[in-house]
VOPA-221606 format. One line per field, with one value per residue: x, y, z of N, C-alpha, C in turn. Coordinates in nm, 3 decimals. Example, Ala and Ser with C-alpha at 12.3 -4.5 7.8 and 13.67 -1.06 7.14 Angstrom:
# residues 2
n_c1	c(1.319 | 1.285);
n_c2	c(-0.569 | -0.225);
n_c3	c(0.780 | 0.708);
ca_c1	c(1.230 | 1.367);
ca_c2	c(-0.450 | -0.106);
ca_c3	c(0.780 | 0.714);
c_c1	c(1.320 | 1.290);
c_c2	c(-0.330 | 0.003);
c_c3	c(0.780 | 0.787);
This chain:
# residues 89
n_c1	c(0.074 | 0.029 | -0.076 | -0.400 | -0.657 | -0.941 | -1.217 | -1.452 | -1.702 | -1.871 | -1.838 | -1.510 | -1.342 | -1.046 | -1.086 | -0.957 | -0.617 | -0.401 | -0.063 | 0.166 | 0.105 | 0.137 | 0.112 | 0.118 | -0.139 | -0.249 | -0.070 | -0.116 | -0.363 | -0.598 | -0.745 | -0.759 | -0.959 | -0.908 | -0.730 | -0.488 | -0.212 | -0.205 | -0.042 | 0.268 | 0.224 | -0.023 | -0.312 | -0.589 | -0.558 | -0.750 | -1.100 | -1.334 | -1.600 | -1.831 | -1.990 | -1.943 | -2.231 | -2.155 | -1.880 | -1.558 | -1.357 | -1.004 | -0.704 | -0.400 | -0.158 | 0.062 | 0.310 | 0.175 | -0.076 | -0.390 | -0.716 | -1.065 | -1.363 | -1.693 | -1.876 | -2.220 | -2.269 | -2.487 | -2.613 | -2.358 | -2.383 | -2.660 | -2.583 | -2.503 | -2.252 | -2.090 | -1.869 | -1.513 | -1.557 | -1.592 | -1.765 | -1.865 | -1.900);
n_c2	c(-0.095 | 0.224 | 0.465 | 0.627 | 0.784 | 1.035 | 1.139 | 1.400 | 1.285 | 1.477 | 1.710 | 1.667 | 1.741 | 1.684 | 1.514 | 1.421 | 1.245 | 0.967 | 0.892 | 0.565 | 0.337 | 0.283 | 0.056 | -0.331 | -0.425 | -0.200 | -0.201 | -0.474 | -0.404 | -0.317 | -0.033 | 0.229 | 0.505 | 0.868 | 0.872 | 0.988 | 0.915 | 0.621 | 0.667 | 0.723 | 0.977 | 1.253 | 1.417 | 1.655 | 1.645 | 1.510 | 1.360 | 1.584 | 1.756 | 1.752 | 1.518 | 1.447 | 1.351 | 1.156 | 0.930 | 0.908 | 0.690 | 0.658 | 0.397 | 0.340 | 0.110 | 0.100 | 0.297 | 0.233 | 0.075 | 0.097 | 0.130 | 0.224 | 0.348 | 0.414 | 0.534 | 0.587 | 0.748 | 0.759 | 0.502 | 0.357 | 0.462 | 0.302 | 0.035 | -0.251 | -0.412 | -0.731 | -0.725 | -0.790 | -0.789 | -0.651 | -0.405 | -0.503 | -0.290);
n_c3	c(-0.007 | -0.080 | -0.102 | 0.047 | -0.039 | -0.006 | -0.145 | -0.220 | -0.386 | -0.546 | -0.588 | -0.634 | -0.484 | -0.263 | 0.027 | 0.233 | 0.301 | 0.322 | 0.372 | 0.275 | 0.490 | 0.821 | 1.012 | 1.021 | 0.963 | 0.795 | 0.582 | 0.465 | 0.368 | 0.524 | 0.588 | 0.805 | 0.792 | 0.878 | 1.103 | 1.153 | 1.254 | 1.173 | 0.941 | 0.764 | 0.675 | 0.674 | 0.605 | 0.599 | 0.932 | 1.071 | 1.058 | 0.882 | 0.994 | 0.908 | 0.673 | 0.301 | 0.091 | -0.088 | -0.106 | -0.226 | -0.225 | -0.293 | -0.331 | -0.378 | -0.482 | -0.610 | -0.793 | -1.048 | -1.010 | -0.875 | -0.712 | -0.675 | -0.513 | -0.493 | -0.208 | -0.051 | 0.225 | 0.363 | 0.311 | 0.422 | 0.699 | 0.743 | 0.728 | 0.885 | 1.013 | 1.149 | 1.403 | 1.286 | 1.039 | 0.689 | 0.505 | 0.222 | -0.080);
ca_c1	c(0.036 | 0.100 | -0.184 | -0.553 | -0.737 | -1.053 | -1.280 | -1.556 | -1.788 | -1.984 | -1.724 | -1.436 | -1.216 | -1.003 | -1.143 | -0.842 | -0.518 | -0.292 | 0.063 | 0.263 | 0.023 | 0.269 | 0.073 | 0.088 | -0.293 | -0.243 | 0.041 | -0.220 | -0.497 | -0.673 | -0.675 | -0.839 | -0.964 | -0.904 | -0.625 | -0.323 | -0.113 | -0.182 | 0.035 | 0.374 | 0.187 | -0.211 | -0.372 | -0.580 | -0.486 | -0.888 | -1.263 | -1.422 | -1.718 | -1.974 | -1.895 | -2.030 | -2.297 | -2.076 | -1.712 | -1.488 | -1.195 | -0.882 | -0.607 | -0.271 | -0.047 | 0.187 | 0.269 | 0.109 | -0.203 | -0.527 | -0.858 | -1.139 | -1.514 | -1.785 | -1.956 | -2.300 | -2.258 | -2.661 | -2.621 | -2.309 | -2.433 | -2.756 | -2.528 | -2.499 | -2.133 | -2.032 | -1.763 | -1.426 | -1.586 | -1.577 | -1.877 | -1.850 | -2.014);
ca_c2	c(-0.006 | 0.340 | 0.567 | 0.617 | 0.929 | 0.977 | 1.233 | 1.440 | 1.250 | 1.594 | 1.839 | 1.630 | 1.766 | 1.585 | 1.507 | 1.299 | 1.149 | 0.893 | 0.793 | 0.488 | 0.308 | 0.215 | -0.095 | -0.444 | -0.434 | -0.144 | -0.273 | -0.537 | -0.339 | -0.248 | 0.142 | 0.353 | 0.652 | 0.978 | 0.826 | 1.005 | 0.814 | 0.490 | 0.677 | 0.821 | 1.168 | 1.265 | 1.577 | 1.661 | 1.521 | 1.416 | 1.357 | 1.670 | 1.792 | 1.698 | 1.424 | 1.470 | 1.245 | 1.059 | 0.982 | 0.831 | 0.626 | 0.521 | 0.328 | 0.343 | 0.020 | 0.131 | 0.384 | 0.196 | -0.023 | 0.141 | 0.124 | 0.311 | 0.266 | 0.519 | 0.527 | 0.645 | 0.768 | 0.721 | 0.359 | 0.287 | 0.449 | 0.225 | -0.124 | -0.337 | -0.493 | -0.755 | -0.741 | -0.838 | -0.802 | -0.531 | -0.349 | -0.521 | -0.276);
ca_c3	c(-0.011 | -0.091 | -0.003 | 0.026 | -0.062 | 0.040 | -0.225 | -0.207 | -0.535 | -0.617 | -0.605 | -0.676 | -0.404 | -0.159 | 0.170 | 0.320 | 0.265 | 0.429 | 0.253 | 0.340 | 0.641 | 0.928 | 1.069 | 0.957 | 0.882 | 0.669 | 0.474 | 0.420 | 0.325 | 0.631 | 0.604 | 0.897 | 0.741 | 0.924 | 1.170 | 1.095 | 1.365 | 1.089 | 0.848 | 0.776 | 0.683 | 0.644 | 0.546 | 0.703 | 1.080 | 1.167 | 0.992 | 0.886 | 1.085 | 0.816 | 0.559 | 0.206 | 0.067 | -0.105 | -0.087 | -0.352 | -0.175 | -0.382 | -0.278 | -0.453 | -0.426 | -0.659 | -0.947 | -1.191 | -1.002 | -0.823 | -0.696 | -0.650 | -0.479 | -0.440 | -0.067 | -0.029 | 0.313 | 0.420 | 0.361 | 0.515 | 0.788 | 0.769 | 0.741 | 1.030 | 1.024 | 1.245 | 1.396 | 1.231 | 0.907 | 0.669 | 0.441 | 0.045 | -0.167);
c_c1	c(0.072 | 0.048 | -0.310 | -0.578 | -0.876 | -1.113 | -1.419 | -1.654 | -1.831 | -1.903 | -1.585 | -1.308 | -1.198 | -1.031 | -0.991 | -0.763 | -0.461 | -0.163 | 0.124 | 0.206 | 0.164 | 0.240 | 0.102 | -0.034 | -0.276 | -0.190 | -0.039 | -0.350 | -0.635 | -0.684 | -0.810 | -0.853 | -0.946 | -0.830 | -0.481 | -0.235 | -0.074 | -0.046 | 0.135 | 0.332 | 0.052 | -0.235 | -0.524 | -0.609 | -0.636 | -1.013 | -1.271 | -1.526 | -1.833 | -1.936 | -1.998 | -2.118 | -2.269 | -1.930 | -1.623 | -1.345 | -1.132 | -0.759 | -0.478 | -0.198 | 0.062 | 0.183 | 0.171 | -0.056 | -0.258 | -0.644 | -0.946 | -1.326 | -1.532 | -1.892 | -2.060 | -2.268 | -2.380 | -2.664 | -2.491 | -2.311 | -2.535 | -2.678 | -2.469 | -2.389 | -2.069 | -1.879 | -1.611 | -1.428 | -1.618 | -1.729 | -1.852 | -1.956 | -2.080);
c_c2	c(0.117 | 0.455 | 0.545 | 0.763 | 0.880 | 1.156 | 1.265 | 1.422 | 1.364 | 1.690 | 1.779 | 1.695 | 1.675 | 1.592 | 1.475 | 1.261 | 1.083 | 0.811 | 0.692 | 0.441 | 0.247 | 0.102 | -0.214 | -0.457 | -0.323 | -0.145 | -0.378 | -0.500 | -0.283 | -0.103 | 0.205 | 0.445 | 0.740 | 0.927 | 0.836 | 0.935 | 0.695 | 0.503 | 0.763 | 0.978 | 1.182 | 1.402 | 1.560 | 1.572 | 1.491 | 1.451 | 1.518 | 1.649 | 1.748 | 1.638 | 1.457 | 1.384 | 1.111 | 1.067 | 0.851 | 0.781 | 0.589 | 0.475 | 0.322 | 0.200 | 0.067 | 0.246 | 0.348 | 0.085 | 0.071 | 0.100 | 0.221 | 0.281 | 0.394 | 0.454 | 0.588 | 0.649 | 0.737 | 0.618 | 0.309 | 0.318 | 0.396 | 0.075 | -0.133 | -0.447 | -0.558 | -0.737 | -0.833 | -0.851 | -0.666 | -0.521 | -0.410 | -0.437 | -0.337);
c_c3	c(0.009 | -0.022 | -0.020 | 0.035 | -0.045 | -0.072 | -0.188 | -0.361 | -0.605 | -0.668 | -0.660 | -0.616 | -0.285 | -0.044 | 0.255 | 0.256 | 0.313 | 0.297 | 0.358 | 0.473 | 0.731 | 1.018 | 0.967 | 0.873 | 0.771 | 0.581 | 0.393 | 0.342 | 0.430 | 0.657 | 0.718 | 0.820 | 0.884 | 1.053 | 1.130 | 1.137 | 1.307 | 0.985 | 0.871 | 0.742 | 0.590 | 0.641 | 0.544 | 0.844 | 1.130 | 1.036 | 1.009 | 0.960 | 0.998 | 0.678 | 0.433 | 0.213 | -0.015 | -0.125 | -0.224 | -0.297 | -0.279 | -0.307 | -0.384 | -0.403 | -0.466 | -0.793 | -1.045 | -1.171 | -0.884 | -0.804 | -0.673 | -0.601 | -0.457 | -0.312 | -0.083 | 0.150 | 0.413 | 0.406 | 0.426 | 0.649 | 0.864 | 0.813 | 0.860 | 0.985 | 1.144 | 1.254 | 1.358 | 1.099 | 0.849 | 0.527 | 0.280 | -0.021 | -0.271);
């Protein structure tokens, strides 16, 4: 893992970025958002006070490969995810 970026899907402005995960989980792909201490560098330091309606989360594995997914925040908030699991859009 190289970088995770969170974008406002409507305005196409970046909301948050984390570079070079520091934890073993992060290097394997479990990427906590808004947790600057889990990355070598992040910007800004924390979660915005209000999230956009949809977020585009982009993960770069290396300069030639990355993935992206758009999340509807209302849908994510309604989701019931068992501990140790993740939501698969």
